[in-house]
N, C-alpha and C positions, 0 to 999 in steps of 0.2 A: 504493500500500500504506500510505499515511499513516494513522496511528491504530490500526493493528492489528499488534502484534508476532507474533501467530499467523500472519498472512498473510505477513509478511516471512520468518518461519522456513520456511514452505512454499515460498516463492519461492526461497530460498537452497538448500533441499534439492533442488528441481527442477534448478537450475543446476548444482549439484555432481554430480548423477547424470548430467546431460547431458555434462558435461566428461569424466567417466570413460568413458562409453560412446563418445563421439566419438574418444577415444584408444585404444579397444579393450582396456581393462584390466578385470580383475575386482576385486572388493572385496579378495580375498585378495592379489592382486598389489600393489595400492596399499598395503595394510597392511604388507606385507613391505618395500617400498621406504622407507616412512616410519617403520618400526619401531612400527607400530600393530597392534591386533587388527583382523581383518576386520569384527568386529561394530561396532567404533567407526566405521569407514567407512560401514557400513550404516546406523547410527543417524543419522549426519550427513545421509545421502541420503534418509532417511524422516522427517526433522523430529522425531525423538524426543529430547527434551531440548535443552538449550542448546548452541550451537556457539561455541567460542572463536575470536575473530578471528585469533589466532596459528595455529590449526589451519587456518583458511581460507587464510591467507597461505602456509603450507607446501604445501597442496594446489595452489594456483595456481602456485607456483614450480615444483612438480613437473610440472604440466601445461604449463607455459610460456605462461601466458596473458599478455595485455597488461597493462600497469600500470593502465590505466583499468578493466578488468574486475576485476582483483584488488582495487582500492580499493572498487569498487562492492559486491563480495561481502563484503568485510570490514565495510563499512558496514551491510549487511543483518544480518550476524552481531551487530554491536554493538546495532543497533536492536531485534533480536529478543529481546534480553535484558531489555528494558523490560517493565513489567507493565501490562496493560490495566486499565481502570477496574473490570472485573468481578472482578479478583482481590481487591479490597478487601472484597468480600462473603463471603470465606472459603468454607466448605463449602456456602453457599447456592447456589454454582455448582459442581457436581461436576466433577472433572477431565475426565471424558469429554464433558461438555457445554461446558466452558470452550473447547475447541477450536472447537466450532461457533460460539460467541459471537464468537470472534476472527475467524473466516472471514466471519461475517455482517456484521461491522463494515466489512469491506473489499470486500464484494460489490457489483457494479453491477446485478445482476439476481437476484431471488429468486422462483423458481417453486415454489409449495408446494401440496400436496394434503392435505386433512385430512378424515377420515371419522368421527372420534370426537368431537372437541371443536373449539371455535373456535380458530384458529391463535393462537399466543402474541402475535404482533405486532398482533392485532386485539382482544385481551382488555381488559376493564375490570379495575380493581384488585379489585373485589368478586368477579367471576367467577374471576379467577386465584387469589384466596384460597380460594374454595370447592374448586377443584381441588387446591390444596396441602393443604387440610384433610382431604382424602380419605385421605391417608397418616396412619395412626393414630399413628405415632411422631414426628410433627412438632409441636413446641411452638409456642405463639403467636408467640414470637420468631423461630423458624425461618420460619413462614409470612410474617411481616412482611418478612423479608429477601428471601425468594423473590419476593414481589410487587414489592418495590423493584427487583430485578434485571429483572424482566419489563417494568416501566414504563420503566426506563432504556433497555432495548433498543429500545423503541418510538420513542425520540427520533431514531433514525437516519432514520425516515420523513420527518421534516421538516427534516433537516439540509441544508446547502448541497450536499453530495455524496450526497444521498439515492438509494438504489437503486430500481429499478423492481420493485415487488412485484406479483406476479400470483398471487392465491390462488383455488383452487377448493375449495369446501367442500361436503360432502354435505348434502342437505336435512335429514337426521337430526340433524346437529349443531345446527341451528337449533331443532329441536323437542325436543331432549334437555334437559330442565329441570335446570339446575345451580343449586342454591340456591333461594331464594324467587322468587316471580313478579317482584318488583322487580329482582332481579339479572338475570334474563333480559331484562326490558324494557330496562334500561339497556344490556345487552350488544348487543341488536339495534340500538338507537339508535347505539351506538358504531360498529358495523359500517357503518351508513349514513354516519356522519360521516367515517370514514377513507376510505371508497370514493370520496368527493368529491375526495380529493387527486389531483393530476395524475399522480403516479407510482404510483398504486395502482389495480389492477383486481380486482374481486371477482366471482366467478361462483358460482352454486349448481348443484350436480349434483342434479337432481330424482329423486324415487323412481322415476319411469317412464322413466329413462334406459336401462334395460336393463343388460346386462353391460358391464363396463368393465375396462381393463387395469391393475389394481393390487391388491395384497394388504394394503395398509396405508399410513399417511401417509408422505410423503417430501418433501424439498426439493431442488431442483436450484439450486446456487449458481453464478452466472457472475461473472467478474472483468474489470475494465477492461483489464488488460494481456494482450496476446495470448499472452505466455509462460506465463500462469497458467491452466491448463486448468480447465474446470468440474469440480465435485465434487458427488456426491449424498450427502445426509445422511438416515439412517434411525435413528430413536430407539426404544430398548426401555425396559424398566422400570428396569434397572440399568446399561445401557451403551448404546453407539451404534455404528453402522457408517458408515464413510466410504468411498465408492466413487469411485475415480479412473481406473480402467481405461476407456479411450475407448469400448470396446464396451458396457460397463455403463452409462456415462453417456448414451450415445446411445440406449440402450433406454429409460431413464427419461425422457429428453427427449421421445422419441416417444410414450411413455405419457401424458405430461402434455399433449401436443398433442391426443391422442385425448380426454382428459378435458375439456379446455376446448371441444372441438368438440361434445361430448355435453351439456355444461352449458348452462344458460339464458344468454342474452346478459347483459351487465352491466346493461342497462336492465331486462330482465325479472326479473333476480335482485333488483334494487332493489325492484321492485314486489312480489315475493314476500315479502321481508323486511318491507316496510311492511304487507302483509296480515297477516302473523304478529303484528306489533306491534298492529294493530287488534284481533286476537283476544285478545291479552294484556290489552288495555284493556277489552274487553267482559267478560272473565272477572272483572275487578275491579269491575264495575258491579252493584249489587243487582238482583234480578229485576224489581222494579216499575219501576226506572229503565231497565232493559234493554228492557222492553216499550215504554216511552215513546219510547226512542231509535229502536227499530225502526219505530214508527209514524211518527215524524217523517221518517225516511229514506224511508218508503214514499210519504209525501205531499209530500216535498220541502220540508219546513218548515225 
């Protein structure tokens, strides 16, 4: 969980809930014993807000945990109070998205599907800026800060503890022109560049793939610790949904497996992106030069 206070807070919440359930108590019963409200116990078990080490100490003594476990959980409480690098960007990272960034930093696997735009971890600064500019109430300063956040997020792909990113993108995202031709050309080149990383796999879901099991973009995040279950992230315009129920997570994991089975292989996906790049290049060539280029290709010059 190093480097992510959000992930530490989630781990602490999971452990506290497990302790209570193992002892057969309800939140109301624990609250009465410690002279707390049941809502306080619930907030601690759902990771809402910061948890004081003194409260963790009280809970552990009530449950009769070992000294070692008590100190570990108190340490998690202390570390979860630190601020991640993304907090320095202020409202460029909305509170509902801040949780995701924190989890992303701690994940060991990221399985994402995107059918509208290129996934954030694969975007160029120019492409990201065009998407941010689509919101009419964003100032140039807002856009610059949002792009900075996205670029800093991408640094995790080349970090020593980089997660394995597996991205499935619909073919329409590659043909959806965002900004000028140069923006899309650079974006397609960027996808090819990132796809070369040993920990990154990119597949394209083609137009002729038929029906597929999803209603929108999503990401399944996996974590290195067995005690930290996978979580599904779905983003909306003004908020986000985090699914942790094992049944829900399993359904999305299965859906992702179907998507990558329907998608082109990584090798064929690369060829498709390269073909689209050539088409972008051809569009930029004047008609007389285009005719000459086609003639040269036909005769093998």
